[in-house]
Each structure stands twice: as structure tokens, then as C-alpha cells.
All heavy atoms as a GROMACS GRO file, in nm:
protein
  600
    1MET      N    1   8.788   9.013   8.534
    1MET     CA    2   8.819   9.156   8.548
    1MET      C    3   8.966   9.188   8.593
    1MET      O    4   9.006   9.119   8.687
    1MET     CB    5   8.717   9.224   8.631
    1MET     CG    6   8.733   9.369   8.644
    1MET     SD    7   8.591   9.444   8.733
    1MET     CE    8   8.681   9.526   8.861
    2LYS      N    9   9.040   9.267   8.522
    2LYS     CA   10   9.175   9.299   8.556
    2LYS      C   11   9.181   9.404   8.663
    2LYS      O   12   9.107   9.503   8.664
    2LYS     CB   13   9.256   9.348   8.443
    2LYS     CG   14   9.387   9.379   8.468
    2LYS     CD   15   9.459   9.432   8.343
    2LYS     CE   16   9.598   9.473   8.392
    2LYS     NZ   17   9.662   9.563   8.291
    3THR      N   18   9.269   9.371   8.774
    3THR     CA   19   9.281   9.468   8.883
    3THR      C   20   9.415   9.526   8.874
    3THR      O   21   9.518   9.451   8.872
    3THR     CB   22   9.257   9.399   9.014
    3THR    OG1   23   9.132   9.333   9.012
    3THR    CG2   24   9.256   9.494   9.130
    4ASP      N   25   9.421   9.660   8.876
    4ASP     CA   26   9.553   9.727   8.872
    4ASP      C   27   9.600   9.753   9.014
    4ASP      O   28   9.523   9.782   9.103
    4ASP     CB   29   9.547   9.864   8.805
    4ASP     CG   30   9.523   9.849   8.646
    4ASP    OD1   31   9.567   9.750   8.597
    4ASP    OD2   32   9.460   9.938   8.599
    5LEU      N   33   9.726   9.722   9.045
    5LEU     CA   34   9.784   9.757   9.173
    5LEU      C   35   9.836   9.882   9.175
    5LEU      O   36   9.929   9.922   9.091
    5LEU     CB   37   9.895   9.641   9.201
    5LEU     CG   38   9.965   9.658   9.340
    5LEU    CD1   39   9.874   9.638   9.453
    5LEU    CD2   40  10.086   9.559   9.349
    6ARG      N   41   9.785   9.972   9.259
    6ARG     CA   42   9.831  10.105   9.262
    6ARG      C   43   9.871  10.143   9.404
    6ARG      O   44   9.804  10.101   9.501
    6ARG     CB   45   9.722  10.202   9.212
    6ARG     CG   46   9.681  10.173   9.067
    6ARG     CD   47   9.588  10.281   9.016
    6ARG     NE   48   9.646  10.411   9.018
    6ARG     CZ   49   9.715  10.458   8.911
    6ARG    NH1   50   9.734  10.384   8.806
    6ARG    NH2   51   9.763  10.579   8.914
    7TYR      N   52   9.970  10.228   9.419
    7TYR     CA   53  10.011  10.273   9.553
    7TYR      C   54   9.959  10.411   9.572
    7TYR      O   55   9.955  10.496   9.483
    7TYR     CB   56  10.159  10.271   9.573
    7TYR     CG   57  10.212  10.127   9.569
    7TYR    CD1   58  10.269  10.073   9.452
    7TYR    CD2   59  10.208  10.049   9.681
    7TYR    CE1   60  10.311   9.945   9.449
    7TYR    CE2   61  10.255   9.927   9.676
    7TYR     CZ   62  10.307   9.872   9.569
    7TYR     OH   63  10.351   9.741   9.557
    8GLN      N   64   9.905  10.446   9.690
    8GLN     CA   65   9.849  10.570   9.726
    8GLN      C   66   9.966  10.677   9.739
    8GLN      O   67  10.060  10.651   9.809
    8GLN     CB   68   9.762  10.560   9.850
    8GLN     CG   69   9.654  10.466   9.844
    8GLN     CD   70   9.543  10.517   9.748
    8GLN    OE1   71   9.526  10.647   9.741
    8GLN    NE2   72   9.477  10.432   9.685
    9ASN      N   73   9.935  10.784   9.689
    9ASN     CA   74  10.018  10.907   9.723
    9ASN      C   75   9.936  11.002   9.804
    9ASN      O   76   9.840  11.068   9.750
    9ASN     CB   77  10.064  10.975   9.590
    9ASN     CG   78  10.169  10.900   9.528
    9ASN    OD1   79  10.254  10.831   9.585
    9ASN    ND2   80  10.166  10.899   9.388
   10GLY      N   81   9.947  11.005   9.929
   10GLY     CA   82   9.872  11.081  10.010
   10GLY      C   83   9.956  11.160  10.104
   10GLY      O   84  10.076  11.174  10.095
   11PHE      N   85   9.890  11.240  10.192
   11PHE     CA   86   9.967  11.315  10.293
   11PHE      C   87   9.895  11.325  10.428
   11PHE      O   88   9.772  11.298  10.441
   11PHE     CB   89  10.001  11.458  10.234
   11PHE     CG   90   9.866  11.533  10.211
   11PHE    CD1   91   9.824  11.623  10.308
   11PHE    CD2   92   9.802  11.531  10.096
   11PHE    CE1   93   9.719  11.704  10.284
   11PHE    CE2   94   9.689  11.606  10.070
   11PHE     CZ   95   9.641  11.696  10.165
   12LEU      N   96   9.970  11.346  10.530
   12LEU     CA   97   9.923  11.366  10.658
   12LEU      C   98   9.912  11.503  10.687
   12LEU      O   99   9.998  11.596  10.653
   12LEU     CB  100  10.019  11.298  10.763
   12LEU     CG  101  10.045  11.152  10.743
   12LEU    CD1  102  10.161  11.103  10.835
   12LEU    CD2  103   9.922  11.070  10.778
   13TYR      N  104   9.807  11.551  10.765
   13TYR     CA  105   9.804  11.687  10.814
   13TYR      C  106   9.735  11.691  10.952
   13TYR      O  107   9.656  11.604  10.986
   13TYR     CB  108   9.731  11.773  10.710
   13TYR     CG  109   9.591  11.742  10.688
   13TYR    CD1  110   9.490  11.825  10.749
   13TYR    CD2  111   9.545  11.640  10.596
   13TYR    CE1  112   9.356  11.795  10.733
   13TYR    CE2  113   9.410  11.626  10.576
   13TYR     CZ  114   9.317  11.695  10.646
   13TYR     OH  115   9.189  11.665  10.624
   14GLU      N  116   9.770  11.799  11.022
   14GLU     CA  117   9.713  11.817  11.148
   14GLU      C  118   9.617  11.941  11.145
   14GLU      O  119   9.652  12.045  11.090
   14GLU     CB  120   9.820  11.844  11.256
   14GLU     CG  121   9.776  11.852  11.394
   14GLU     CD  122   9.888  11.866  11.498
   14GLU    OE1  123  10.001  11.909  11.449
   14GLU    OE2  124   9.867  11.845  11.606
   15HIS      N  125   9.501  11.927  11.200
   15HIS     CA  126   9.396  12.034  11.196
   15HIS      C  127   9.328  12.040  11.327
   15HIS      O  128   9.259  11.936  11.365
   15HIS     CB  129   9.309  12.012  11.072
   15HIS     CG  130   9.201  12.124  11.056
   15HIS    ND1  131   9.238  12.244  11.016
   15HIS    CD2  132   9.067  12.121  11.060
   15HIS    CE1  133   9.131  12.323  11.005
   15HIS    NE2  134   9.029  12.246  11.032
   16HIS      N  135   9.335  12.157  11.389
   16HIS     CA  136   9.264  12.169  11.521
   16HIS      C  137   9.293  12.059  11.622
   16HIS      O  138   9.201  12.001  11.682
   16HIS     CB  139   9.110  12.176  11.493
   16HIS     CG  140   9.069  12.309  11.422
   16HIS    ND1  141   9.073  12.433  11.489
   16HIS    CD2  142   9.018  12.321  11.306
   16HIS    CE1  143   9.037  12.521  11.396
   16HIS    NE2  144   9.006  12.454  11.288
   17GLY      N  145   9.422  12.025  11.636
   17GLY     CA  146   9.462  11.924  11.733
   17GLY      C  147   9.424  11.782  11.698
   17GLY      O  148   9.421  11.693  11.782
   18THR      N  149   9.405  11.752  11.578
   18THR     CA  150   9.368  11.618  11.527
   18THR      C  151   9.443  11.587  11.396
   18THR      O  152   9.463  11.670  11.314
   18THR     CB  153   9.216  11.608  11.487
   18THR    OG1  154   9.138  11.650  11.609
   18THR    CG2  155   9.172  11.468  11.453
   19TRP      N  156   9.494  11.452  11.379
   19TRP     CA  157   9.562  11.412  11.268
   19TRP      C  158   9.470  11.346  11.176
   19TRP      O  159   9.384  11.272  11.207
   19TRP     CB  160   9.672  11.318  11.303
   19TRP     CG  161   9.792  11.384  11.358
   19TRP    CD1  162   9.834  11.391  11.494
   19TRP    CD2  163   9.896  11.450  11.289
   19TRP    NE1  164   9.949  11.462  11.504
   19TRP    CE2  165   9.998  11.494  11.381
   19TRP    CE3  166   9.922  11.467  11.152
   19TRP    CZ2  167  10.106  11.558  11.342
   19TRP    CZ3  168  10.035  11.539  11.113
   19TRP    CH2  169  10.126  11.580  11.205
   20TYR      N  170   9.497  11.378  11.036
   20TYR     CA  171   9.421  11.316  10.933
   20TYR      C  172   9.520  11.272  10.828
   20TYR      O  173   9.628  11.314  10.811
   20TYR     CB  174   9.329  11.419  10.859
   20TYR     CG  175   9.220  11.473  10.950
   20TYR    CD1  176   9.239  11.588  11.029
   20TYR    CD2  177   9.097  11.413  10.953
   20TYR    CE1  178   9.135  11.630  11.125
   20TYR    CE2  179   8.993  11.459  11.032
   20TYR     CZ  180   9.019  11.574  11.112
   20TYR     OH  181   8.915  11.616  11.197
   21VAL      N  182   9.471  11.170  10.749
   21VAL     CA  183   9.538  11.130  10.620
   21VAL      C  184   9.448  11.161  10.504
   21VAL      O  185   9.328  11.132  10.512
   21VAL     CB  186   9.582  10.984  10.622
   21VAL    CG1  187   9.467  10.895  10.642
   21VAL    CG2  188   9.671  10.943  10.508
   22ARG      N  189   9.499  11.220  10.392
   22ARG     CA  190   9.418  11.245  10.282
   22ARG      C  191   9.482  11.177  10.158
   22ARG      O  192   9.608  11.183  10.142
   22ARG     CB  193   9.413  11.400  10.257
   22ARG     CG  194   9.336  11.432  10.132
   22ARG     CD  195   9.312  11.577  10.127
   22ARG     NE  196   9.198  11.596  10.217
   22ARG     CZ  197   9.102  11.675  10.189
   22ARG    NH1  198   9.102  11.748  10.077
   22ARG    NH2  199   9.004  11.696  10.271
   23TYR      N  200   9.402  11.111  10.078
   23TYR     CA  201   9.451  11.043   9.958
   23TYR      C  202   9.343  11.044   9.857
   23TYR      O  203   9.228  11.075   9.878
   23TYR     CB  204   9.491  10.903   9.994
   23TYR     CG  205   9.383  10.818  10.058
   23TYR    CD1  206   9.292  10.746   9.978
   23TYR    CD2  207   9.356  10.824  10.196
   23TYR    CE1  208   9.192  10.668  10.031
   23TYR    CE2  209   9.259  10.756  10.256
   23TYR     CZ  210   9.172  10.678  10.182
   23TYR     OH  211   9.076  10.603  10.225
   24CYS      N  212   9.377  11.009   9.732
   24CYS     CA  213   9.284  10.989   9.614
   24CYS      C  214   9.253  10.846   9.596
   24CYS      O  215   9.342  10.760   9.607
   24CYS     CB  216   9.342  11.057   9.492
   24CYS     SG  217   9.346  11.228   9.496
   25GLN      N  218   9.129  10.816   9.566
   25GLN     CA  219   9.086  10.679   9.544
   25GLN      C  220   9.023  10.673   9.412
   25GLN      O  221   8.939  10.751   9.367
   25GLN     CB  222   8.993  10.644   9.655
   25GLN     CG  223   8.957  10.496   9.653
   25GLN     CD  224   8.873  10.470   9.778
   25GLN    OE1  225   8.808  10.560   9.838
   25GLN    NE2  226   8.872  10.341   9.818
   26ARG      N  227   9.066  10.571   9.318
   26ARG     CA  228   8.998  10.563   9.193
   26ARG      C  229   8.880  10.469   9.210
   26ARG      O  230   8.890  10.358   9.260
   26ARG     CB  231   9.097  10.495   9.097
   26ARG     CG  232   9.216  10.584   9.064
   26ARG     CD  233   9.309  10.503   8.974
   26ARG     NE  234   9.428  10.594   8.943
   26ARG     CZ  235   9.434  10.669   8.835
   26ARG    NH1  236   9.342  10.659   8.743
   26ARG    NH2  237   9.536  10.748   8.815
   27ILE      N  238   8.768  10.516   9.158
   27ILE     CA  239   8.643  10.442   9.167
   27ILE      C  240   8.601  10.409   9.021
   27ILE      O  241   8.586  10.507   8.935
   27ILE     CB  242   8.528  10.521   9.236
   27ILE    CG1  243   8.578  10.576   9.369
   27ILE    CG2  244   8.399  10.442   9.234
   27ILE    CD1  245   8.583  10.473   9.474
   28SER      N  246   8.575  10.278   8.991
   28SER     CA  247   8.527  10.237   8.858
   28SER      C  248   8.373  10.256   8.847
   28SER      O  249   8.305  10.200   8.937
   28SER     CB  250   8.570  10.099   8.830
   28SER     OG  251   8.710  10.088   8.824
   29LYS      N  252   8.323  10.319   8.750
   29LYS     CA  253   8.188  10.333   8.724
   29LYS      C  254   8.136  10.212   8.639
   29LYS      O  255   8.215  10.142   8.576
   29LYS     CB  256   8.159  10.456   8.656
   29LYS     CG  257   8.192  10.582   8.740
   29LYS     CD  258   8.137  10.707   8.659
   29LYS     CE  259   8.178  10.835   8.734
   29LYS     NZ  260   8.126  10.950   8.651
   30GLN      N  261   8.011  10.200   8.632
   30GLN     CA  262   7.951  10.087   8.557
   30GLN      C  263   7.979  10.096   8.407
   30GLN      O  264   7.986  10.001   8.327
   30GLN     CB  265   7.800  10.082   8.572
   30GLN     CG  266   7.767  10.025   8.711
   30GLN     CD  267   7.615  10.014   8.734
   30GLN    OE1  268   7.539  10.068   8.659
   30GLN    NE2  269   7.585   9.935   8.832
   31ASP      N  270   7.987  10.225   8.357
   31ASP     CA  271   8.024  10.246   8.220
   31ASP      C  272   8.165  10.226   8.174
   31ASP      O  273   8.197  10.251   8.062
   31ASP     CB  274   7.962  10.385   8.168
   31ASP     CG  275   8.040  10.498   8.238
   31ASP    OD1  276   8.132  10.472   8.318
   31ASP    OD2  277   8.007  10.619   8.211
   32GLY      N  278   8.252  10.196   8.270
   32GLY     CA  279   8.387  10.163   8.252
   32GLY      C  280   8.481  10.289   8.271
   32GLY      O  281   8.599  10.267   8.274
   33SER      N  282   8.420  10.393   8.299
   33SER     CA  283   8.514  10.519   8.317
   33SER      C  284   8.554  10.514   8.470
   33SER      O  285   8.500  10.445   8.557
   33SER     CB  286   8.433  10.650   8.293
   33SER     OG  287   8.324  10.652   8.381
   34ILE      N  288   8.662  10.593   8.494
   34ILE     CA  289   8.712  10.594   8.636
   34ILE      C  290   8.697  10.738   8.697
   34ILE      O  291   8.721  10.838   8.625
   34ILE     CB  292   8.859  10.559   8.626
   34ILE    CG1  293   8.875  10.416   8.588
   34ILE    CG2  294   8.923  10.586   8.772
   34ILE    CD1  295   9.022  10.376   8.568
   35ASN      N  296   8.651  10.744   8.814
   35ASN     CA  297   8.631  10.869   8.888
   35ASN      C  298   8.732  10.870   9.000
   35ASN      O  299   8.747  10.779   9.076
   35ASN     CB  300   8.486  10.873   8.939
   35ASN     CG  301   8.442  11.004   8.988
   35ASN    OD1  302   8.507  11.104   8.953
   35ASN    ND2  303   8.344  11.006   9.067
   36LEU      N  304   8.792  10.990   9.015
   36LEU     CA  305   8.886  11.015   9.127
   36LEU      C  306   8.812  11.072   9.248
   36LEU      O  307   8.735  11.172   9.232
   36LEU     CB  308   9.003  11.106   9.089
   36LEU     CG  309   9.116  11.047   9.025
   36LEU    CD1  310   9.222  11.151   8.986
   36LEU    CD2  311   9.179  10.942   9.101
   37ASN      N  312   8.815  11.010   9.356
   37ASN     CA  313   8.748  11.053   9.481
   37ASN      C  314   8.856  11.088   9.586
   37ASN      O  315   8.933  11.006   9.624
   37ASN     CB  316   8.660  10.939   9.522
   37ASN     CG  317   8.580  10.988   9.643
   37ASN    OD1  318   8.549  11.108   9.660
   37ASN    ND2  319   8.524  10.886   9.714
   38ARG      N  320   8.859  11.211   9.633
   38ARG     CA  321   8.946  11.248   9.739
   38ARG      C  322   8.885  11.211   9.874
   38ARG      O  323   8.767  11.243   9.904
   38ARG     CB  324   8.976  11.403   9.739
   38ARG     CG  325   9.057  11.438   9.627
   38ARG     CD  326   9.102  11.588   9.641
   38ARG     NE  327   9.178  11.621   9.528
   38ARG     CZ  328   9.164  11.742   9.470
   38ARG    NH1  329   9.086  11.834   9.523
   38ARG    NH2  330   9.223  11.769   9.368
   39THR      N  331   8.959  11.146   9.956
   39THR     CA  332   8.911  11.098  10.086
   39THR      C  333   9.000  11.139  10.200
   39THR      O  334   9.127  11.145  10.188
   39THR     CB  335   8.904  10.944  10.084
   39THR    OG1  336   8.828  10.905   9.978
   39THR    CG2  337   8.845  10.889  10.205
   40SER      N  338   8.948  11.169  10.311
   40SER     CA  339   9.021  11.218  10.433
   40SER      C  340   8.980  11.117  10.544
   40SER      O  341   8.859  11.096  10.564
   40SER     CB  342   8.986  11.354  10.461
   40SER     OG  343   9.095  11.419  10.511
   41LYS      N  344   9.077  11.065  10.616
   41LYS     CA  345   9.045  10.975  10.739
   41LYS      C  346   9.097  11.035  10.866
   41LYS      O  347   9.213  11.081  10.869
   41LYS     CB  348   9.105  10.838  10.716
   41LYS     CG  349   9.056  10.760  10.592
   41LYS     CD  350   8.928  10.683  10.634
   41LYS     CE  351   8.895  10.595  10.513
   41LYS     NZ  352   8.765  10.535  10.538
   42HIS      N  353   9.017  11.029  10.969
   42HIS     CA  354   9.053  11.081  11.101
   42HIS      C  355   9.150  10.971  11.158
   42HIS      O  356   9.112  10.854  11.166
   42HIS     CB  357   8.934  11.100  11.179
   42HIS     CG  358   8.959  11.139  11.322
   42HIS    ND1  359   8.951  11.036  11.422
   42HIS    CD2  360   8.988  11.250  11.370
   42HIS    CE1  361   8.982  11.087  11.536
   42HIS    NE2  362   9.002  11.224  11.516
   43LEU      N  363   9.258  11.014  11.211
   43LEU     CA  364   9.359  10.913  11.272
   43LEU      C  365   9.359  10.920  11.421
   43LEU      O  366   9.383  10.826  11.492
   43LEU     CB  367   9.501  10.939  11.220
   43LEU     CG  368   9.521  10.924  11.071
   43LEU    CD1  369   9.656  10.961  11.031
   43LEU    CD2  370   9.488  10.774  11.029
   44GLY      N  371   9.325  11.042  11.475
   44GLY     CA  372   9.328  11.049  11.619
   44GLY      C  373   9.373  11.189  11.663
   44GLY      O  374   9.405  11.278  11.589
   45ARG      N  375   9.358  11.214  11.802
   45ARG     CA  376   9.406  11.338  11.848
   45ARG      C  377   9.550  11.355  11.852
   45ARG      O  378   9.616  11.259  11.880
   45ARG     CB  379   9.343  11.355  11.998
   45ARG     CG  380   9.194  11.347  12.002
   45ARG     CD  381   9.147  11.358  12.146
   45ARG     NE  382   9.193  11.243  12.213
   45ARG     CZ  383   9.179  11.215  12.345
   45ARG    NH1  384   9.113  11.305  12.412
   45ARG    NH2  385   9.231  11.108  12.398
   46SER      N  386   9.606  11.475  11.850
   46SER     CA  387   9.747  11.503  11.848
   46SER      C  388   9.811  11.451  11.978
   46SER      O  389   9.926  11.400  11.970
   46SER     CB  390   9.770  11.651  11.831
   46SER     OG  391   9.719  11.689  11.702
   47LYS      N  392   9.739  11.471  12.090
   47LYS     CA  393   9.806  11.437  12.218
   47LYS      C  394   9.811  11.282  12.241
   47LYS      O  395   9.883  11.237  12.318
   47LYS     CB  396   9.734  11.496  12.331
   47LYS     CG  397   9.585  11.454  12.350
   47LYS     CD  398   9.529  11.530  12.466
   47LYS     CE  399   9.385  11.482  12.489
   47LYS     NZ  400   9.331  11.559  12.607
   48ASP      N  401   9.753  11.198  12.152
   48ASP     CA  402   9.758  11.062  12.154
   48ASP      C  403   9.882  11.003  12.088
   48ASP      O  404   9.901  10.882  12.104
   48ASP     CB  405   9.630  11.000  12.096
   48ASP     CG  406   9.505  11.025  12.180
   48ASP    OD1  407   9.522  11.059  12.303
   48ASP    OD2  408   9.397  11.019  12.125
   49PHE      N  409   9.956  11.082  12.013
   49PHE     CA  410  10.068  11.045  11.936
   49PHE      C  411  10.195  11.104  12.001
   49PHE      O  412  10.206  11.216  12.031
   49PHE     CB  413  10.062  11.084  11.793
   49PHE     CG  414   9.953  11.016  11.721
   49PHE    CD1  415   9.827  11.091  11.702
   49PHE    CD2  416   9.950  10.886  11.676
   49PHE    CE1  417   9.721  11.031  11.629
   49PHE    CE2  418   9.850  10.832  11.604
   49PHE     CZ  419   9.736  10.894  11.594
   50ARG      N  420  10.305  11.017  12.013
   50ARG     CA  421  10.428  11.074  12.066
   50ARG      C  422  10.507  11.155  11.964
   50ARG      O  423  10.563  11.256  12.000
   50ARG     CB  424  10.512  10.960  12.118
   50ARG     CG  425  10.463  10.899  12.243
   50ARG     CD  426  10.549  10.774  12.285
   50ARG     NE  427  10.531  10.674  12.182
   50ARG     CZ  428  10.604  10.567  12.168
   50ARG    NH1  429  10.696  10.536  12.256
   50ARG    NH2  430  10.579  10.477  12.078
   51ASN      N  431  10.507  11.104  11.842
   51ASN     CA  432  10.583  11.178  11.737
   51ASN      C  433  10.516  11.142  11.600
   51ASN      O  434  10.427  11.064  11.587
   51ASN     CB  435  10.732  11.142  11.742
   51ASN     CG  436  10.746  10.985  11.734
   51ASN    OD1  437  10.671  10.923  11.671
   51ASN    ND2  438  10.851  10.945  11.811
   52ILE      N  439  10.574  11.201  11.494
   52ILE     CA  440  10.521  11.183  11.354
   52ILE      C  441  10.531  11.033  11.314
   52ILE      O  442  10.446  10.990  11.228
   52ILE     CB  443  10.588  11.274  11.256
   52ILE    CG1  444  10.515  11.281  11.128
   52ILE    CG2  445  10.736  11.244  11.240
   52ILE    CD1  446  10.380  11.347  11.130
   53SER      N  447  10.627  10.966  11.366
   53SER     CA  448  10.639  10.814  11.324
   53SER      C  449  10.510  10.740  11.368
   53SER      O  450  10.468  10.655  11.298
   53SER     CB  451  10.765  10.754  11.387
   53SER     OG  452  10.876  10.820  11.335
   54ASP      N  453  10.460  10.774  11.486
   54ASP     CA  454  10.338  10.710  11.532
   54ASP      C  455  10.219  10.738  11.448
   54ASP      O  456  10.140  10.651  11.419
   54ASP     CB  457  10.304  10.747  11.678
   54ASP     CG  458  10.400  10.693  11.783
   54ASP    OD1  459  10.475  10.600  11.752
   54ASP    OD2  460  10.407  10.749  11.889
   55VAL      N  461  10.219  10.865  11.394
   55VAL     CA  462  10.108  10.904  11.305
   55VAL      C  463  10.119  10.820  11.178
   55VAL      O  464  10.018  10.778  11.123
   55VAL     CB  465  10.111  11.055  11.283
   55VAL    CG1  466  10.003  11.099  11.191
   55VAL    CG2  467  10.090  11.131  11.417
   56GLU      N  468  10.249  10.815  11.125
   56GLU     CA  469  10.266  10.746  10.996
   56GLU      C  470  10.220  10.604  11.010
   56GLU      O  471  10.152  10.548  10.916
   56GLU     CB  472  10.406  10.756  10.959
   56GLU     CG  473  10.446  10.895  10.900
   56GLU     CD  474  10.601  10.913  10.879
   56GLU    OE1  475  10.676  10.827  10.921
   56GLU    OE2  476  10.630  11.018  10.815
   57ARG      N  477  10.260  10.541  11.121
   57ARG     CA  478  10.224  10.396  11.138
   57ARG      C  479  10.061  10.383  11.146
   57ARG      O  480  10.009  10.290  11.078
   57ARG     CB  481  10.280  10.342  11.262
   57ARG     CG  482  10.416  10.269  11.243
   57ARG     CD  483  10.454  10.201  11.373
   57ARG     NE  484  10.583  10.272  11.396
   57ARG     CZ  485  10.613  10.343  11.503
   57ARG    NH1  486  10.524  10.349  11.600
   57ARG    NH2  487  10.724  10.404  11.510
   58ARG      N  488   9.999  10.470  11.212
   58ARG     CA  489   9.852  10.466  11.215
   58ARG      C  490   9.785  10.488  11.081
   58ARG      O  491   9.693  10.422  11.042
   58ARG     CB  492   9.801  10.571  11.315
   58ARG     CG  493   9.653  10.582  11.327
   58ARG     CD  494   9.586  10.468  11.407
   58ARG     NE  495   9.635  10.467  11.551
   58ARG     CZ  496   9.585  10.531  11.651
   58ARG    NH1  497   9.475  10.602  11.638
   58ARG    NH2  498   9.633  10.513  11.769
   59SER      N  499   9.852  10.571  10.998
   59SER     CA  500   9.798  10.600  10.867
   59SER      C  501   9.815  10.487  10.776
   59SER      O  502   9.717  10.445  10.697
   59SER     CB  503   9.858  10.725  10.794
   59SER     OG  504   9.992  10.691  10.764
   60VAL      N  505   9.919  10.402  10.791
   60VAL     CA  506   9.940  10.284  10.707
   60VAL      C  507   9.830  10.183  10.744
   60VAL      O  508   9.774  10.112  10.664
   60VAL     CB  509  10.082  10.231  10.727
   60VAL    CG1  510  10.099  10.098  10.664
   60VAL    CG2  511  10.176  10.320  10.663
   61LEU      N  512   9.812  10.164  10.876
   61LEU     CA  513   9.712  10.077  10.921
   61LEU      C  514   9.569  10.108  10.882
   61LEU      O  515   9.494  10.023  10.841
   61LEU     CB  516   9.710  10.066  11.079
   61LEU     CG  517   9.833   9.997  11.136
   61LEU    CD1  518   9.826  10.009  11.293
   61LEU    CD2  519   9.849   9.853  11.093
   62ALA      N  520   9.533  10.237  10.879
   62ALA     CA  521   9.403  10.285  10.830
   62ALA      C  522   9.387  10.253  10.674
   62ALA      O  523   9.279  10.217  10.640
   62ALA     CB  524   9.389  10.433  10.858
   63LEU      N  525   9.496  10.275  10.603
   63LEU     CA  526   9.480  10.252  10.460
   63LEU      C  527   9.480  10.099  10.435
   63LEU      O  528   9.403  10.061  10.350
   63LEU     CB  529   9.603  10.317  10.388
   63LEU     CG  530   9.604  10.464  10.382
   63LEU    CD1  531   9.726  10.510  10.312
   63LEU    CD2  532   9.475  10.514  10.314
   64ASP      N  533   9.546  10.022  10.505
   64ASP     CA  534   9.540   9.877  10.493
   64ASP      C  535   9.402   9.817  10.525
   64ASP      O  536   9.347   9.734  10.460
   64ASP     CB  537   9.649   9.800  10.580
   64ASP     CG  538   9.785   9.820  10.527
   64ASP    OD1  539   9.798   9.856  10.417
   64ASP    OD2  540   9.880   9.785  10.613
   65GLN      N  541   9.336   9.880  10.632
   65GLN     CA  542   9.201   9.829  10.664
   65GLN      C  543   9.104   9.876  10.559
   65GLN      O  544   9.011   9.797  10.526
   65GLN     CB  545   9.161   9.896  10.800
   65GLN     CG  546   9.234   9.836  10.916
   65GLN     CD  547   9.208   9.908  11.046
   65GLN    OE1  548   9.143  10.014  11.051
   65GLN    NE2  549   9.259   9.854  11.154
   66ARG      N  550   9.118   9.984  10.502
   66ARG     CA  551   9.035  10.034  10.395
   66ARG      C  552   9.043   9.939  10.281
   66ARG      O  553   8.942   9.903  10.217
   66ARG     CB  554   9.069  10.174  10.348
   66ARG     CG  555   8.988  10.218  10.232
   66ARG     CD  556   9.045  10.342  10.163
   66ARG     NE  557   9.185  10.326  10.121
   66ARG     CZ  558   9.224  10.272  10.013
   66ARG    NH1  559   9.132  10.223   9.929
   66ARG    NH2  560   9.351  10.260   9.979
   67GLY      N  561   9.164   9.895  10.234
   67GLY     CA  562   9.184   9.802  10.125
   67GLY      C  563   9.120   9.670  10.154
   67GLY      O  564   9.060   9.614  10.066
   68ALA      N  565   9.133   9.620  10.280
   68ALA     CA  566   9.075   9.488  10.310
   68ALA      C  567   8.925   9.492  10.308
   68ALA      O  568   8.860   9.399  10.260
   68ALA     CB  569   9.131   9.450  10.453
   69SER      N  570   8.868   9.603  10.352
   69SER     CA  571   8.724   9.606  10.356
   69SER      C  572   8.663   9.632  10.216
   69SER      O  573   8.554   9.590  10.194
   69SER     CB  574   8.672   9.722  10.449
   69SER     OG  575   8.718   9.848  10.400
   70SER      N  576   8.733   9.692  10.130
   70SER     CA  577   8.678   9.714   9.998
   70SER      C  578   8.690   9.589   9.908
   70SER      O  579   8.629   9.584   9.796
   70SER     CB  580   8.750   9.835   9.923
   70SER     OG  581   8.884   9.802   9.895
   71GLN      N  582   8.770   9.488   9.943
   71GLN     CA  583   8.784   9.367   9.865
   71GLN      C  584   8.664   9.270   9.877
   71GLN      O  585   8.647   9.182   9.809
   71GLN     CB  586   8.913   9.301   9.898
   71GLN     CG  587   9.035   9.372   9.853
   71GLN     CD  588   9.161   9.309   9.894
   71GLN    OE1  589   9.164   9.209   9.970
   71GLN    NE2  590   9.269   9.372   9.853
   72HIS      N  591   8.583   9.285   9.985
   72HIS     CA  592   8.478   9.195  10.012
   72HIS      C  593   8.358   9.228   9.936
   72HIS      O  594   8.315   9.324   9.889
   72HIS     CB  595   8.441   9.194  10.163
   72HIS     CG  596   8.550   9.139  10.248
   72HIS    ND1  597   8.583   9.016  10.253
   72HIS    CD2  598   8.642   9.202  10.336
   72HIS    CE1  599   8.690   8.990  10.337
   72HIS    NE2  600   8.717   9.115  10.380
   0.00000   0.00000   0.00000
């Protein structure tokens, strides 16, 4: 089975004092079609981050962990 390497285009947002990352994920169905699934991940409370760079680093780690867990 061929696996396509795709990079996520997502965004960070703050809502009620909490940071989130939102991105689209392609899910292959058994019939061969592809379904787009929008996903949001909680990154942490706003007061736990010093600046936006810390939030970006955390979002990259969260996405890397998601990729590693879906490969098993």
C-alpha cells in the first residue's frame, strides 16, 4: 500500500484562556475513498506559556505524537 507524505496546514487559536491546534486529517475508508476529518487538540492553559513560540513548539510535539501513534 502506498503512503503519501503530507504536511498539515493547521492553525493555533486561544479560546477561554486555553490554547488549541486545529488541523485536517485524511482518513482512508475501506472502499478506497478518502474522508477529511477536522481535529482540534488541547495544548494547555494560556498562563502556562510564556509566548507564542512556546505554543508553536507544543503544537509540533502534539502533531508528532499523533503521527507516531497512528503508525502502530
